[in-house]
C-alpha positions in Angstrom: -11.6 0.3 -12.5 -10.5 -1.0 -9.0 -8.5 -3.8 -8.2 -10.3 -6.9 -7.5 -8.6 -6.9 -3.9 -10.5 -3.8 -3.5 -14.1 -5.5 -3.9 -13.9 -8.0 -1.5 -16.8 -8.3 0.9 -16.6 -6.1 4.1 -13.4 -4.3 2.4 -12.7 -0.9 3.6 -10.6 2.1 2.1 -8.5 4.3 4.4 -7.0 7.5 4.0 -3.8 7.2 2.1 -4.5 4.0 -0.1 -2.9 3.6 -2.9 -5.3 2.8 -5.7 -3.4 3.1 -8.7 0.5 4.1 -9.2 2.9 4.2 -12.1 5.8 6.0 -13.1 3.9 9.4 -13.7 0.5 9.7 -11.4 -0.4 8.2 -8.0 -4.0 7.9 -7.2 -4.9 7.6 -3.4 -7.7 8.1 -1.0 -8.0 11.6 0.7 -10.9 11.9 3.3 -12.6 15.0 2.9 -14.1 16.7 6.0 -17.4 17.2 6.6 -20.0 18.4 9.3 -19.5 16.0 12.6 -20.8 15.8 15.7 -17.6 15.6 18.2 -18.0 14.8 21.7 -15.2 14.7 24.4 -16.5 12.0 27.0 -15.7 13.2 31.0 -15.8 9.4 32.0 -15.2 5.8 30.8 -19.4 5.7 31.8 -19.9 8.2 29.4 -17.9 7.4 26.7 -19.5 4.0 27.2 -23.2 5.1 27.4 -22.7 7.3 24.4 -21.4 4.8 22.2 -23.9 2.3 23.2 -26.4 5.0 22.7 -25.4 5.8 19.3 -24.5 2.0 18.3 -27.9 1.2 19.5 -29.2 3.0 15.9 -27.1 1.8 14.0 -25.0 5.0 13.3 -21.3 5.0 12.2 -19.2 5.8 14.8 -15.8 7.2 14.6 -13.5 7.0 18.0 -10.5 9.3 17.2 -8.1 11.4 19.7 -10.0 10.6 22.6 -13.3 12.0 21.0 -16.7 10.4 19.7 -17.6 11.8 16.6 -20.4 10.7 14.3 -22.1 12.1 10.7 -23.7 15.5 11.5 -27.6 15.0 11.3 -29.1 18.1 13.8 -32.2 15.6 14.9 -29.2 13.2 16.7 -27.2 16.4 17.5 -30.6 17.3 19.4 -31.0 14.2 20.8 -27.8 13.8 22.3 -28.0 17.6 24.2 -31.5 16.4 25.3 -29.8 13.2 26.8 -27.4 15.4 28.6 -24.1 14.7 26.3 -22.1 18.1 25.4 -22.0 17.4 21.6 -20.5 19.8 19.1 -20.5 20.3 15.5 -17.1 20.5 13.5 -15.7 20.0 10.3 -13.5 17.2 10.4 -12.3 14.1 8.7 -13.7 10.8 9.9 -10.8 8.5 9.5 -11.5 5.9 12.1 -14.8 4.0 12.0 -15.3 2.0 15.2 -14.8 -1.4 14.1 -17.5 -3.8 15.2 -18.7 -7.7 14.5 -21.7 -6.3 12.5 -21.9 -4.5 9.7 -24.1 -1.6 10.0 -27.7 -2.4 9.1 -31.3 -1.7 10.4 -34.3 -4.1 11.3 -37.5 -3.7 9.5 -38.8 -3.3 6.2 -36.2 -2.1 3.8 -33.3 -2.2 6.0 -34.4 1.2 8.1 -35.1 1.6 11.6 -38.0 3.5 13.0 -35.5 6.0 14.7 -33.9 6.2 11.0 -37.7 7.3 10.0 -38.1 9.7 12.6 -34.8 11.3 12.2 -36.1 11.7 8.4 -39.2 13.0 9.0 -37.4 15.3 11.6 -34.9 16.8 9.7 -35.4 20.5 8.3 -35.1 20.5 4.5 -32.2 22.5 4.4 -30.0 20.4 6.4 
């Protein structure tokens, strides 16, 4: 069972956080690599634009080593390409979630956006 301090609303766990430790063992957070969309913005304008567009779709956004990352979804990858960005698919640890004043959420019924519904319908079954 997690200590009560990890159960507070808005609490996040980070790479290396120790959940339990005694003389014999340590239980710590190890974030696994996952497929991600990675972009290296060419300018501040491109950085702001891509972050705004992704954030407007309520998709988690990560900023690491001057790169913009988000969990891989083929429809989003294709949308970014069609919008003139240069996304790459890479296997990475998504560690630095962009902190915002709003927790991830959606608008409409069951908390999903029309964009989310379109992404789900457009996603091939094997991806």
